[in-house]
Structure formats: structure tokens, C-alpha cells
C-alpha positions as CSV (number, residue, x, y, z in Angstrom):
1,V,5.4,-36.6,3.2
2,T,8.5,-34.4,3.9
3,S,9.1,-31.2,1.9
4,I,12.3,-32.6,0.4
5,D,10.4,-35.7,-0.9
6,M,7.6,-33.3,-2.4
7,K,10.3,-31.4,-4.3
8,N,11.8,-34.9,-5.5
9,L,8.3,-35.7,-6.8
10,D,8.3,-32.8,-9.3
11,P,9.0,-35.0,-12.3
12,V,6.1,-37.2,-11.3
13,F,3.7,-34.4,-11.1
14,Q,4.8,-33.0,-14.5
15,T,3.8,-36.3,-16.1
16,L,0.3,-35.1,-15.6
17,F,0.8,-32.5,-18.2
18,T,3.7,-34.0,-20.5
19,G,2.7,-37.7,-20.4
20,S,6.5,-38.4,-20.1
21,E,7.2,-40.5,-17.2
22,P,10.5,-40.4,-15.3
23,E,12.8,-43.5,-15.7
24,T,12.9,-44.3,-12.1
25,F,10.6,-43.1,-9.3
26,P,12.3,-40.3,-7.4
27,I,11.9,-41.6,-3.7
28,D,12.0,-45.2,-2.2
29,P,8.4,-46.5,-2.8
30,S,8.7,-48.5,0.6
31,K,9.3,-45.3,2.8
32,Y,5.6,-44.4,3.2
33,Q,4.1,-47.9,3.2
34,H,2.8,-47.7,6.8
35,A,1.2,-44.3,6.1
36,A,-2.6,-44.0,6.4
37,P,-4.2,-43.7,3.0
38,V,-6.4,-40.8,2.2
39,I,-9.9,-41.8,1.7
40,P,-12.6,-39.5,0.1
41,N,-16.1,-39.5,1.6
42,S,-19.1,-40.9,-0.2
43,G,-19.5,-37.6,-2.3
44,G,-15.9,-38.0,-3.7
45,E,-14.6,-35.0,-1.6
46,I,-11.4,-35.4,0.4
47,V,-11.7,-33.8,3.8
48,C,-9.0,-32.9,5.8
49,G,-9.1,-33.7,9.4
50,E,-6.8,-34.2,12.5
51,V,-4.4,-37.1,11.9
52,E,-3.9,-39.4,14.9
53,E,-0.2,-39.6,15.8
54,L,1.1,-43.2,15.8
55,T,1.7,-44.4,19.4
56,D,5.2,-45.2,20.5
57,W,4.3,-48.9,20.3
58,Q,3.0,-48.4,16.7
59,Q,6.1,-46.7,15.6
60,Q,8.4,-49.3,17.2
61,Q,6.6,-52.3,15.7
62,A,6.5,-50.7,12.2
63,V,10.4,-50.2,12.3
64,L,11.1,-53.5,13.8
65,R,9.5,-55.3,10.7
66,N,11.9,-53.5,8.4
67,V,15.2,-53.1,10.3
68,T,17.4,-56.0,11.1
69,G,19.8,-55.2,13.9
70,T,19.7,-52.7,16.6
71,V,17.0,-50.1,16.3
72,V,17.9,-46.5,17.4
73,S,15.0,-44.5,18.9
74,L,15.6,-40.8,19.5
75,R,13.3,-38.8,21.9
76,I,13.7,-35.2,20.9
77,E,13.2,-33.4,24.0
78,K,13.9,-29.5,23.5
79,I,16.0,-27.0,21.7
80,G,17.2,-23.7,23.4
81,L,16.7,-20.6,21.4
82,K,16.8,-17.0,22.6
83,D,13.9,-16.2,20.6
84,A,11.9,-19.5,21.0
85,Q,8.7,-18.0,21.1
86,D,8.9,-16.4,17.7
87,Y,8.8,-19.5,15.5
88,I,5.7,-20.5,13.7
89,D,5.0,-24.4,13.4
90,P,8.5,-25.3,14.3
91,F,9.6,-28.8,13.9
92,M,12.9,-30.9,13.7
93,T,14.2,-32.9,10.7
94,V,16.5,-35.9,11.7
95,L,18.8,-36.9,9.0
96,V,21.2,-39.9,8.8
97,A,24.2,-39.3,6.4
98,D,27.3,-41.4,5.5
99,G,30.9,-39.8,5.3
100,R,30.3,-39.1,1.7
101,T,27.2,-37.0,2.5
102,N,24.7,-39.6,1.1
103,L,21.3,-39.6,3.0
104,L,20.5,-42.9,4.4
105,D,17.4,-41.9,6.4
106,S,15.4,-38.8,7.2
107,H,12.4,-38.0,9.5
108,D,10.3,-35.0,10.2
109,T,8.9,-34.7,13.7
110,P,5.5,-33.3,14.4
111,I,5.0,-29.7,15.2
112,A,6.6,-28.7,18.7
113,K,4.3,-29.0,21.5
114,E,5.0,-25.9,23.4
115,R,7.1,-22.7,22.9
116,R,8.7,-21.3,26.2
117,A,10.9,-18.2,26.7
118,T,14.0,-19.8,25.7
119,H,13.0,-23.4,24.7
120,V,11.0,-25.0,22.1
121,I,9.5,-28.1,23.6
122,F,9.0,-31.3,21.3
123,E,9.0,-34.4,23.6
124,H,8.6,-36.4,20.1
125,Q,9.9,-39.9,19.5
126,V,11.8,-40.9,16.2
127,Y,12.6,-44.3,15.2
128,L,15.5,-44.6,12.6
129,N,14.9,-46.8,9.6
130,I,18.6,-47.9,9.5
131,S,20.1,-50.0,12.2
132,L,23.0,-49.0,14.4
133,E,25.3,-51.5,13.0
134,D,24.5,-50.4,9.4
135,M,25.3,-46.9,10.5
136,R,28.7,-47.9,11.9
137,N,29.6,-49.8,9.0
138,Q,28.9,-46.8,6.7
139,G,30.7,-44.3,8.9
140,A,27.4,-42.4,9.3
141,A,26.5,-39.3,11.7
142,L,23.1,-37.8,12.8
143,F,21.9,-34.3,11.8
144,F,19.2,-32.4,13.3
145,E,17.7,-29.3,11.6
146,F,15.4,-26.9,13.4
147,K,12.7,-25.6,11.0
148,H,9.9,-23.1,11.0
149,Y,7.3,-21.6,8.7
150,K,8.0,-18.0,7.3
151,P,4.5,-16.6,6.4
152,K,5.8,-13.6,4.3
153,K,7.9,-15.9,2.3
154,K,5.4,-18.8,2.4
155,K,8.1,-21.4,2.9
156,I,9.7,-23.5,5.6
157,S,13.1,-22.5,6.5
158,T,16.1,-24.0,8.3
159,R,17.0,-21.7,11.4
160,C,19.9,-23.9,12.9
161,W,21.2,-27.3,13.1
162,A,23.2,-29.8,15.1
163,F,25.0,-33.1,14.6
164,M,26.2,-36.1,16.6
165,E,28.7,-38.8,15.8
166,L,27.9,-42.3,16.8
167,D,30.1,-42.5,19.4
168,E,28.2,-39.8,21.4
169,L,25.2,-42.0,20.9
170,K,24.6,-43.5,24.4
171,C,21.7,-45.6,25.5
172,D,19.4,-44.1,28.1
173,E,21.5,-41.2,28.8
174,E,20.6,-37.4,28.2
175,I,22.3,-36.2,25.1
176,V,23.2,-32.5,24.8
177,L,24.4,-31.1,21.4
178,E,25.7,-27.7,20.4
179,I,23.6,-25.6,18.0
180,Y,25.2,-24.2,14.8
181,H,24.4,-21.4,12.4
182,K,22.7,-22.6,8.8
183,P,23.1,-23.9,6.4
184,T,23.6,-27.4,7.3
185,D,26.8,-28.8,6.5
186,L,26.9,-32.7,6.1
187,K,30.6,-32.6,5.7
188,K,31.0,-31.0,9.2
189,K,33.4,-28.5,8.0
190,K,31.6,-25.0,8.3
191,I,30.6,-24.9,12.0
192,N,29.9,-21.8,13.7
193,L,28.0,-21.6,17.0
194,H,24.2,-20.3,16.7
195,S,24.4,-18.6,20.1
196,E,26.9,-17.6,22.8
197,K,24.3,-18.3,25.3
198,P,24.3,-21.9,27.0
199,L,21.5,-23.1,24.8
200,Y,21.6,-26.6,23.3
201,L,19.4,-29.3,21.7
202,H,18.4,-32.1,24.2
203,M,17.5,-35.8,23.5
204,T,17.6,-39.2,24.8
205,A,18.4,-42.3,23.0
206,T,17.3,-46.0,23.4
207,F,18.1,-49.2,21.6
208,V,15.6,-51.8,20.6
209,H,16.9,-55.1,19.3
210,S,15.0,-56.8,16.5
């Protein structure tokens, strides 16, 4: 569950104390329908363990069951940052937003695999839950937020971001995006380069037809 969805679930948690239920459930109930359930042991204790990451094939099949049209898969390769080794538990959030800044889809990658001198390495696959055709019809764009954990403030923070228009989305070609200062601007108006150094966000897109 993403941090954004956890915040949206606040009214549901309040129900435990007030008994007053929200009129509508704050997130799409089908969003996590393929998530593995948490099962307590025989003593009723929930034991936290390593969660097995879904294989590429499993992710693909799950999305193909729900999306009609061209499924877009993004392989987030790496992001270039001059202080790449300083970040704790870094990950990427992928957002799809229409021209009115309405969110159409969102995904968090797993934590990065490696931190090098000037690059954070992800090599993670993300399958969008909205077809390429639907994104085009709604005038959507893709946004990418680089996030990390701040232990002093005990919170997850967005460090920088990038975006891509759909005409930049090329199948089986490396996509290289400029990186901008936070905060993320879904209107794409307040854009300032994060670094003067030649450091970018790298990824590759593939299309799967359902």
C-alpha cells in the first residue's frame, strides 16, 4: 500500500474510534485485488517476513486481465544524482495524470537494488493499469518521483522528479529524462533543473497488446 493511499485511508481508521463510517471508500477497492493477503500463524500472531516479489510474467498477466488495449511496461533502470549514495531506502513513484492533473494511475517501485557514486540503480518493471489508448484519449502524461526515507523526520520525502509526454514514449528504446527540483508539478509549469551535471532518469518502455 502506498503512503498516499495510507493517508487517504485515515477516515476509515477513524471509524474504529468514532463508529462513523465515510460515505465512500477513499481508494479504488480493486486496486490491490492481486495483493497477497496477510495470514496470521496458528497463535494469531502476524509475523512479518520477506515478501516475494512478483515475477515479470505474473505482473504482466495481472494487468492483462484488467486492461483493454495496449499495456505499457516501464523498466526503471537508474537515476543520476551527485549524492546518490546518501539516500536511505530510495524508490520511485510512477504517476499517470491527465491534463487537469487528475491521477489516473500510480505505482511505487521496490527499494533500489544498488547505490553507486552518481547513480541509484533500480532495474524494476512497472506495468501501468491504464492502456496507452486511454492515456492518449485523456491527454495524460507520466511523472516520476524519486523518494527516500529521512530518519530524523521519520518520513518519506520526494527529492526530485521527472515527467514524460506520451509522444516521448517509444517502444524498445532507451528513454532519458531530465530531472527537476521538487515539488512535483503535475501542471508542468514550475520546472527547474535539479542539477547542472549531465545526470538523468533512464528507462525503457515496452508495449503488450491485450
